C-alpha positions as CSV (number, residue, x, y, z in Angstrom):
1,M,-11.0,-20.6,54.5
2,F,-11.0,-21.3,50.8
3,F,-8.4,-18.5,50.1
4,R,-6.2,-19.5,52.9
5,L,-5.9,-23.0,51.5
6,L,-5.3,-21.5,48.2
7,W,-2.5,-19.4,49.6
8,E,-1.0,-22.3,51.7
9,S,-0.7,-24.5,48.5
10,F,1.5,-21.9,46.9
11,V,3.6,-21.6,49.9
12,R,4.0,-25.3,50.7
13,Q,4.8,-26.3,47.1
14,R,6.6,-23.5,45.7
15,R,9.0,-26.0,43.7
16,R,6.1,-27.7,42.1
17,K,4.4,-24.7,41.4
18,A,7.5,-23.0,39.9
19,L,8.0,-26.0,37.6
20,A,4.5,-25.8,36.2
21,A,4.8,-22.0,35.9
22,I,8.0,-22.3,34.0
23,A,6.4,-24.9,31.6
24,I,3.5,-22.6,30.9
25,L,5.8,-19.5,30.7
26,L,7.9,-21.1,28.0
27,G,4.9,-22.4,26.1
28,T,3.3,-19.1,26.0
29,T,6.5,-17.2,25.2
30,A,6.8,-19.3,22.0
31,V,3.1,-19.0,21.1
32,T,3.1,-15.3,21.6
33,A,6.3,-14.9,19.4
34,M,4.7,-16.8,16.7
35,L,1.5,-15.1,16.8
36,A,3.0,-11.7,17.0
37,L,5.0,-12.6,13.9
38,A,2.1,-14.4,12.1
39,T,0.0,-11.0,12.5
40,T,2.4,-9.1,10.3
41,I,4.2,-11.7,8.4
42,G,2.2,-11.1,5.2
43,D,3.4,-7.4,5.1
44,R,7.0,-8.4,5.9
45,I,7.2,-11.0,3.3
46,H,5.8,-8.5,0.8
47,R,8.5,-6.0,1.7
48,E,11.2,-8.9,1.5
49,L,10.0,-10.1,-2.0
50,A,9.6,-6.4,-3.3
51,V,13.0,-6.9,-4.6
52,Y,11.5,-9.2,-7.3
53,G,9.6,-6.3,-8.6
54,A,6.0,-5.2,-8.9
55,N,3.2,-7.6,-8.5
56,I,0.7,-5.6,-10.8
57,V,1.4,-4.2,-14.2
58,V,-0.9,-1.7,-16.0
59,Y,-0.5,-0.9,-19.7
60,P,-2.8,0.5,-22.4
61,K,-5.7,-1.8,-23.3
62,A,-5.4,-1.1,-27.0
63,D,-1.9,-2.5,-27.0
64,T,-3.6,-5.8,-26.5
65,L,-5.7,-5.6,-29.5
66,S,-4.6,-7.2,-32.8
67,V,-6.0,-7.5,-36.4
68,N,-5.7,-10.8,-38.0
69,V,-5.1,-10.5,-41.7
70,G,-4.3,-13.8,-43.7
71,G,-3.5,-15.5,-40.5
72,V,-0.9,-12.9,-39.4
73,D,-1.7,-10.9,-36.3
74,L,-1.0,-7.0,-36.8
75,K,-1.0,-4.6,-34.2
76,P,-3.5,-1.4,-34.4
77,S,-2.6,1.0,-37.2
78,T,-2.4,3.8,-34.6
79,G,1.2,2.6,-33.8
80,G,0.5,2.1,-30.1
81,A,-1.6,3.7,-27.3
82,Y,-0.7,5.4,-23.9
83,L,-1.9,5.9,-20.6
84,K,-2.3,9.4,-19.1
85,E,-0.1,10.3,-16.0
86,A,-3.0,12.4,-14.6
87,D,-5.0,9.1,-14.5
88,L,-2.7,7.8,-11.8
89,E,-4.4,10.1,-9.2
90,K,-7.6,7.7,-9.6
91,L,-5.7,5.0,-8.1
92,K,-6.2,6.8,-4.7
93,T,-9.9,6.2,-5.0
94,I,-10.0,2.4,-5.3
95,F,-11.1,0.3,-2.5
96,W,-7.6,-1.1,-1.7
97,A,-5.8,2.1,-2.4
98,N,-4.1,2.0,1.1
99,N,-2.5,-1.3,0.0
100,I,-0.6,0.3,-2.8
101,T,3.0,0.7,-1.5
102,G,4.7,1.9,-4.6
103,L,4.2,2.5,-8.5
104,S,6.7,3.2,-11.2
105,P,5.1,4.8,-14.4
106,E,7.4,4.6,-17.5
107,L,7.4,6.2,-21.1
108,R,9.4,4.2,-23.7
109,M,10.5,6.8,-26.0
110,S,11.4,4.5,-29.0
111,R,14.8,5.7,-29.8
112,I,16.3,9.2,-29.0
113,A,19.4,10.6,-30.5
114,L,22.3,11.7,-28.5
115,G,24.4,14.7,-29.9
116,S,27.3,16.8,-29.4
117,D,28.1,20.1,-31.2
118,G,25.2,19.6,-33.6
119,K,26.5,16.2,-34.6
120,V,24.4,12.9,-33.9
121,L,26.5,10.5,-31.8
122,K,24.2,7.6,-31.5
123,P,20.3,6.9,-31.5
124,V,19.5,5.1,-28.3
125,T,16.4,3.9,-26.5
126,A,15.3,6.5,-23.7
127,V,12.8,5.7,-20.9
128,G,11.2,8.3,-18.8
129,Y,10.6,7.3,-15.0
130,W,9.5,8.9,-11.8
131,F,12.7,9.1,-9.4
132,N,11.7,9.6,-5.6
133,H,8.3,11.1,-6.5
134,R,5.9,12.0,-4.1
135,F,2.5,10.2,-4.5
136,G,0.0,10.7,-1.7
137,N,1.8,9.8,1.6
138,I,4.4,7.6,-0.1
139,T,7.8,8.3,-2.1
140,T,7.9,6.1,-5.0
141,G,9.4,5.6,-8.5
142,A,11.8,3.4,-10.4
143,P,14.4,3.2,-7.5
144,Q,11.6,2.0,-5.1
145,L,10.2,-0.5,-7.5
146,H,13.5,-1.9,-8.7
147,P,15.7,-2.0,-5.6
148,W,18.1,-4.6,-7.1
149,W,19.3,-2.0,-9.6
150,K,23.0,-1.1,-8.6
151,L,23.6,2.7,-9.0
152,E,26.8,4.5,-9.1
153,G,26.4,8.1,-8.5
154,K,22.9,9.6,-7.8
155,W,19.2,9.5,-9.3
156,P,18.1,12.4,-11.2
157,V,15.9,15.2,-9.8
158,E,12.6,15.6,-11.3
159,A,13.2,19.2,-12.5
160,L,15.5,21.1,-14.9
161,A,18.8,21.9,-13.3
162,K,21.7,24.2,-13.9
163,G,24.1,22.3,-16.2
164,K,27.7,23.0,-17.2
165,H,26.8,25.1,-20.1
166,R,23.1,25.8,-19.8
167,E,20.5,26.7,-17.2
168,D,18.1,23.9,-18.2
169,A,20.0,20.9,-18.2
170,V,18.4,17.4,-17.7
171,Q,19.9,15.1,-15.3
172,V,19.9,11.7,-16.7
173,V,21.4,8.1,-15.8
174,L,23.0,5.8,-18.3
175,G,22.8,2.1,-18.5
176,S,26.2,0.6,-17.6
177,K,26.6,-1.0,-21.1
178,L,25.7,2.0,-22.9
179,A,28.0,4.3,-20.9
180,Q,30.8,1.8,-21.7
181,Q,30.0,1.9,-25.5
182,L,29.9,5.7,-25.5
183,G,32.9,6.2,-23.1
184,M,30.9,8.3,-20.9
185,H,31.2,8.7,-17.2
186,I,29.5,10.6,-14.3
187,G,29.8,14.3,-14.9
188,D,29.9,14.2,-18.7
189,D,27.2,15.9,-20.6
190,F,25.6,15.6,-24.2
191,V,22.7,17.1,-26.1
192,L,19.3,15.4,-26.3
193,A,18.1,15.6,-30.0
194,I,14.5,16.4,-29.5
195,E,12.4,17.9,-32.4
196,Q,11.0,21.1,-30.9
197,P,12.1,24.5,-32.2
198,G,14.8,26.1,-30.1
199,Y,14.9,23.2,-27.6
200,A,17.8,20.8,-27.5
201,P,18.3,20.3,-23.8
202,E,21.7,19.6,-22.2
203,A,22.0,16.3,-20.6
204,D,24.1,15.9,-17.5
205,V,25.1,12.2,-16.6
206,V,24.6,12.1,-12.8
207,G,24.6,8.3,-12.4
208,I,25.3,4.9,-14.1
209,V,23.1,2.0,-13.4
210,T,23.5,-1.8,-13.7
211,T,20.2,-3.7,-13.9
212,G,21.1,-7.1,-15.6
213,D,18.5,-6.5,-18.3
214,A,17.9,-4.3,-21.5
215,T,17.9,-1.2,-19.1
216,D,21.8,-1.4,-19.3
217,N,21.6,-0.2,-22.9
218,E,19.0,2.8,-22.3
219,V,19.0,6.4,-20.9
220,L,16.9,7.0,-17.9
221,L,15.5,10.4,-17.6
222,P,12.7,12.1,-15.6
223,L,9.2,11.9,-17.0
224,S,8.7,15.5,-15.9
225,I,11.0,17.0,-18.7
226,P,9.1,18.9,-21.2
227,I,9.4,16.6,-24.2
228,S,6.9,17.2,-27.1
229,Q,8.2,14.8,-29.6
230,V,11.1,12.4,-29.9
231,V,13.2,11.6,-32.9
232,V,15.3,8.7,-34.5
233,A,18.5,10.2,-35.8
234,G,17.0,13.5,-36.4
235,K,13.7,12.2,-37.9
236,A,10.4,12.5,-36.1
237,T,8.6,9.4,-34.9
238,A,4.9,8.8,-35.1
239,P,2.7,9.3,-33.3
240,P,4.0,12.2,-31.1
241,V,4.3,11.5,-27.5
242,S,4.6,13.7,-24.5
243,N,5.7,13.5,-21.0
244,S,2.1,13.2,-19.9
245,D,1.8,9.8,-21.8
246,L,2.9,6.5,-20.2
247,S,3.7,3.1,-21.8
248,R,3.0,1.3,-18.7
249,V,2.9,1.5,-15.0
250,E,4.3,-1.0,-12.4
251,I,2.5,-1.3,-9.2
252,S,3.5,-2.9,-5.9
253,A,0.7,-3.7,-3.5
254,T,0.2,-5.6,-0.4
255,T,-2.1,-8.6,-1.3
256,K,-3.5,-11.7,0.2
257,P,-1.9,-15.0,-1.2
258,E,-3.8,-16.4,-4.3
259,D,-6.0,-19.3,-3.7
260,A,-8.7,-20.9,-5.7
261,F,-11.3,-18.4,-5.1
262,A,-9.1,-15.6,-6.2
263,R,-8.5,-17.1,-9.6
264,K,-12.3,-17.1,-10.4
265,D,-13.6,-14.9,-13.0
266,P,-15.6,-12.1,-11.1
267,D,-17.9,-11.6,-13.9
268,T,-19.4,-15.3,-13.5
269,L,-19.9,-14.9,-9.8
270,S,-23.1,-14.3,-8.1
271,P,-23.5,-10.8,-6.6
272,A,-22.8,-12.0,-3.1
273,Q,-19.6,-13.8,-4.2
274,H,-18.5,-11.0,-6.3
275,E,-18.9,-8.5,-3.2
276,I,-16.7,-11.0,-1.2
277,W,-14.1,-11.2,-4.1
278,Y,-14.0,-7.6,-4.6
279,C,-13.4,-6.7,-1.1
280,R,-10.5,-9.2,-0.7
281,P,-6.9,-7.9,-1.2
282,Y,-6.1,-10.3,-4.0
283,A,-3.7,-9.1,-6.7
284,N,-6.6,-10.0,-9.2
285,S,-9.1,-8.0,-7.4
286,I,-6.8,-4.8,-7.1
287,A,-6.1,-5.2,-10.8
288,Y,-9.8,-5.3,-11.5
289,Q,-10.4,-2.0,-9.5
290,I,-7.5,-0.5,-11.3
291,R,-9.1,-1.4,-14.7
292,E,-12.4,0.2,-13.3
293,A,-10.6,3.5,-12.3
294,I,-8.3,4.2,-15.3
295,P,-10.0,4.5,-18.7
296,G,-8.5,2.2,-21.3
297,A,-6.2,0.5,-19.0
298,A,-5.6,-3.2,-18.8
299,A,-4.1,-4.5,-15.3
300,E,-2.8,-7.9,-14.6
301,Q,-1.0,-9.5,-11.7
302,V,2.6,-10.7,-12.2
303,R,2.2,-14.2,-11.2
304,R,6.0,-14.8,-10.7
305,V,5.9,-12.5,-7.8
306,E,2.6,-13.4,-6.4
307,Q,2.9,-17.2,-6.5
308,S,6.5,-16.7,-4.8
309,E,4.7,-14.8,-2.0
310,G,2.0,-17.2,-1.4
311,T,4.3,-20.2,-1.4
312,V,6.6,-18.7,1.1
313,L,3.7,-17.3,3.3
314,S,2.0,-20.7,3.4
315,R,5.2,-22.6,4.2
316,I,6.2,-20.1,7.0
317,S,2.8,-19.9,8.5
318,G,2.6,-23.8,8.6
319,L,5.9,-23.9,10.4
320,M,4.8,-21.2,13.0
321,W,1.6,-23.2,13.7
322,L,3.7,-26.4,14.0
323,V,6.1,-24.6,16.5
324,S,3.1,-23.1,18.5
325,G,1.3,-26.5,18.8
326,A,4.5,-28.3,20.0
327,A,5.1,-25.6,22.5
328,L,1.6,-25.7,23.9
329,L,1.6,-29.7,24.0
330,A,5.1,-29.7,25.8
331,A,3.6,-27.1,28.3
332,G,0.5,-29.3,28.9
333,F,2.4,-32.4,29.5
334,A,4.7,-30.6,32.1
335,V,1.7,-29.2,33.9
336,S,0.0,-32.6,34.1
337,A,3.3,-34.2,35.5
338,A,3.7,-31.4,38.0
339,M,-0.1,-31.6,39.1
340,A,0.2,-35.5,39.4
341,T,3.1,-35.1,41.7
342,A,1.3,-32.5,43.7
343,V,-1.7,-34.6,44.0
344,L,0.2,-37.5,45.2
345,E,1.9,-35.4,47.8
346,R,-1.4,-33.9,49.0
347,R,-3.5,-37.1,49.0
348,R,-3.8,-37.0,53.0
349,E,-4.9,-33.5,52.7
350,I,-7.6,-34.4,50.1
351,G,-8.6,-37.4,52.3
352,L,-8.9,-35.2,55.4
353,M,-11.1,-32.5,53.5
354,R,-13.3,-35.3,52.1
355,S,-13.7,-36.9,55.7
356,L,-14.7,-33.4,57.1
357,G,-17.4,-33.1,54.5
358,A,-15.9,-31.1,51.8
359,S,-17.6,-32.0,48.3
360,K,-15.9,-33.1,45.3
361,G,-16.9,-29.8,43.7
362,S,-15.1,-27.6,46.2
363,I,-12.0,-29.8,46.0
364,A,-12.0,-29.6,42.2
365,L,-12.5,-25.8,42.5
366,L,-9.5,-25.5,44.9
367,F,-7.2,-27.4,42.5
368,Y,-8.6,-25.5,39.3
369,S,-8.1,-22.3,41.1
370,E,-4.5,-23.0,41.9
371,T,-4.0,-23.9,38.2
372,G,-6.1,-21.0,36.7
373,L,-4.0,-18.5,38.9
374,L,-0.7,-19.9,37.9
375,A,-1.8,-19.8,34.2
376,V,-2.9,-16.2,34.4
377,V,0.4,-15.0,36.0
378,A,2.7,-17.2,34.0
379,G,0.7,-16.5,30.8
380,S,1.0,-12.7,31.3
381,L,4.8,-13.2,31.8
382,G,5.0,-15.2,28.8
383,Y,3.1,-12.6,26.8
384,V,5.7,-10.0,27.7
385,A,8.7,-12.3,27.0
386,G,7.1,-13.6,23.7
387,S,6.5,-10.0,22.5
388,V,10.1,-9.0,23.2
389,L,11.4,-12.3,21.4
390,A,9.1,-11.5,18.4
391,Y,10.3,-7.9,18.2
392,W,14.0,-9.2,18.4
393,L,13.3,-11.9,15.8
394,G,11.5,-9.5,13.3
395,G,14.5,-7.1,13.4
396,H,17.0,-10.0,12.7
397,I,15.0,-12.1,10.4
398,F,13.6,-9.3,8.3
399,S,16.0,-6.6,7.3
400,G,15.5,-3.0,8.6
401,D,12.2,-4.3,10.4
402,A,13.3,-3.6,13.9
403,N,10.7,-0.9,14.6
404,G,7.0,-0.5,15.6
405,P,5.5,-1.3,18.9
406,V,6.9,-4.1,21.0
407,L,3.5,-5.1,22.6
408,N,0.5,-6.1,20.7
409,L,-2.3,-5.9,23.3
410,V,-4.7,-7.7,21.1
411,L,-2.8,-10.8,21.8
412,L,-2.8,-10.6,25.6
413,P,-6.3,-12.2,26.2
414,V,-5.6,-14.8,23.5
415,V,-2.3,-15.9,25.0
416,V,-3.8,-15.8,28.4
417,A,-6.8,-18.0,27.3
418,M,-4.5,-20.5,25.8
419,A,-2.5,-20.6,28.9
420,L,-5.6,-21.4,31.0
421,I,-6.8,-24.1,28.5
422,V,-3.4,-25.7,28.5
423,A,-3.3,-25.6,32.5
424,V,-6.8,-26.9,32.9
425,A,-6.4,-29.6,30.3
426,G,-3.1,-30.7,31.7
427,S,-4.3,-30.7,35.4
428,T,-7.8,-32.5,34.9
429,P,-6.6,-35.9,34.7
430,S,-4.7,-35.6,38.0
431,I,-7.6,-33.8,39.7
432,R,-10.0,-36.6,38.6
433,T,-7.6,-39.1,40.1
434,A,-7.7,-37.2,43.4
435,L,-11.5,-37.1,43.4
436,R,-11.8,-40.9,43.0
437,M,-9.7,-41.5,46.1
438,D,-11.5,-43.1,49.1
439,P,-10.7,-41.0,52.1
440,S,-10.7,-43.8,54.5
441,M,-8.2,-45.7,52.8
442,V,-6.0,-42.7,52.4
443,L,-6.1,-41.9,56.0
444,R,-5.7,-45.4,57.2
445,A,-2.5,-45.8,54.8
446,D,-1.0,-42.8,56.3
447,A,-1.7,-43.5,59.9
C-alpha cells in the first residue's frame, strides 16, 4: 500500500513534481560545475600564471655571503660559486618531487667573444640554457619556463650539429637587440672565441628571441656544448667554468597558496608542527626541501608569482562558493513552494489517512520518501549535467584545458547528498503544517 501511494503521488501530481525536480536539477548542476572546477582550480591557475615565470629560484648559497670591510660589503674572493647540473637529479628525491612541473637551469658566462675569420667582432654576454630537455617524465627548459618569450625561428638542439662550414656547429639564439646591433639574421654564422686549444666552434643562428628584458642583448646557447673556459675579448676569465656548472635554476612547482602558517620559520616549530608544515605543498616548504637535497644551494620562493596565485585562487574560490550557495538556496525555496502547493492540494487525502488511523510518522515518511526519491533522481541528472558544464567551462576559461575525464565519480555522492539535504529542508515546513491539520475539520470543509 505504501509504494502504491508513493507511485500515485507522482502520477497525479506530475506538474508539481516536475517543477520541484527542475529546481533541484538546476541547483545541483550549478553546484556540480563549481565543485568540479574547484577540485582542479589550483592546478589550472598555476598553469595559467606560469606565464609570469618560475615560483622558486635556486642559486649558490656562497653567492649570498659577504664580507664587511670598513662598512663596505664585499663579495667572496672566489669570484662567485656555482651549482652542479648533476645535482638536479636530487630534485626527484624530495617529498614534493611530483609537484615540480618545470625547471630551467642557466649558466651566465660573463662575456664571450664573437669572432669571424680570426677577428673579434664583439664581446657579449652568453647564457647557457636547457632547450626542450627531458627531465624525468617532463620536457622542460627555458622555453617552458619563459612562455612569454617571442621566438622567430626555432630553439637550439642540445647537441652539436652540422653547420655550414664545420661538423661541430653550435646552434644558438640571439636576443633581438643584439641581432639588430650585429646585423645578423637567422641562418647567419659566426665563431665562438672560447679558449680551448684547437676548439673554436662555429655558431649557427637558428632563432631570434624577444623577451623585453636583458636577454634581448644576449646569446642563448645549450648547456650541453663542451665549454671549458670562456673569454672576454680573447682573455681568460677567472674562475674557469664548465657546462656542468650552473649560475642558478628556476623552478615551477604546483603549490598551495601561502597563508600565515606557510610564512612561519620551520626551525622554530615543534616537531609535530614542523612535520605538518613540511608535508604541505607550500612554496616555502618545497624550497626548504630543495635546500636539503642540493648541497650548497639556497632556494627561495618568488613572492610576486606566489602572492598573485594565492590572491586569484582565493577570490575565485570565494565566488564559486557564493554561486553554489545561491543555487542551493534557490533550489530549497523552489522545493518548499512546490511542496506547500502539493500539501494544500492533498489536504483531503491527508485528513482521510489520519481518520483511518495512519500515524503522523507514516504520513511524514510518505512525503519524505517522495521528496527523497525526487532528490536522488534530479540530483543524479544534475551531477551529469554539471560535469558536462564544468568540462565545457574548463575548456573555454582555461586555455588548452579541454581534456581529461568529464565525470568525477567522487562528486556523485556529495552532490546527491546535497540534493537530499536541500529537498528535505525545503519540504519540512510544509510537512509539519500537514501533520498539524485536524482531520475532522479538513473532511468537514471538503464535504
